[in-house]
N, C-alpha and C positions, 0 to 999 in steps of 0.2 A: 116605253122598252127599251128607258136608256141602259148600257152595260149588256145589255145581251147581245150575242153573236149571232149573223145570219144563220149559222148553222144549227145553233140551239134552237133557234126559232124553227127552222125547216124539220127539225127531228121533231118539235114539238106537235109540228101541225100532220106529220106523218103517224105521230103517237095517236092523236084524237082520229084522224082518219080510220085507222085500226082498232078502233075502240074504247081507246081511252089508255092512261096510265095503270090503271090498277086491278084489271080483272082478276076472276078466281082463278085462272091460269096463267097468267103475266109469269113470265120468268123462268116456266118449266116447257123444256123440251121436252117435245114429243113424234116418236118416230112412225109412221105407217109401218105397217108388213113390210110393203115393196122396196122401201128407204130402208130398214133394216137388211134386207136382203142384199142390195146392189153394193153397197161400200161401210164400214166403218167411217165416221170423218175424221180427217186429219188434221191437225194444225201444223201452219204455215208462219213464216216470217212475212212473205210477199206472193201477190198475185197479181199476173199480166190479166186486164180489163180494157179490150179495146183500143189497143197498142200504147197504154198508161200502166205501169207499174205501182201499185199501191202496195204499201208499206205498214207493217207496225206500228206506232207514231206520227203518223199524217197526220193533220187536224181535219174533224169531220170538214173543217169552209175549204180546206184544201182539196180535198174529192171530188164535195159536190160543186163548190163556185169557182176554184180557181181550175183545176184539171180538167172538171165538168166531163166526167169519165161516166157517173151513176146519174139516173135523175131519179126522183121518187118515183116514178109510176115502172121504174125496171125491179124493185122489190116486192116480192109476191107477197112477204109476210114481214111483222116488224113486231117482235117482243120488248120487252120492259122488265127490269126490276131493280127491285133496290141493290145497291151493290155493298156487299158481306164485308169486305174491306174497308171501306171508306163512308161508313155512316150520312146519309143524307143526301150521297149522290146515288143516281140513275147506272145503270146497264143498259146501253140500246142495241138490239144486236137486229139488223137488216137480213134478210136471208134472199138470196138472188138466184137467176137461172138464165144466164149469158151467154151465146154464142155455144154451147154446148157445154158449159161450165156450172156446176151447183157448187155456190159456197155461202158462206156468211160474215158479214162482217161488225165486231161487236166492240162499240166504243162509250169511252167514261171519261167523265171529267175530274180530274186531278192537279190542283186542288179545285176546290168547290167556284171559283172563281175564274176560272179558267178554261180553254175552250175543250169542246169534246174531242178526243182522241181517239184514235184507233188502236186497241189494245190485243186483239184477236180475229185473227183470221181464220175459219176451219173450212176444210174443202172435203168434197165426197165426188166421188165418180158419177158422172149423168145417169139416169133413169137407162136400164133395158144393159149397163155392159159391167161385167164384173171384173 
């Protein structure tokens, strides 16, 4: 495993646990009728989780291993899809609901040999609030 970062291995394990990389629905976002009625998702440049601020540009290694803000079990869903802007790279999105916040973190690796970095934070209102 020479050359692989801890985060890449962690992401791979999480993806394998959720059914693999290339399922027929990988990369397709689906919203339940309840989710659509709650709130439209919004993009953010940072989010506070458990007393730590996570920012677009942070590495997956920092988020999962240095800050230790999030654990693999915190994610209720993980999606993976090919990155349309960087051939051969993946977009990996982890979905969370923690302390009343619903949010998703999308990671990508640019360049291919670099670490996975947070490229998008998507937030939505918790269920039951408008």
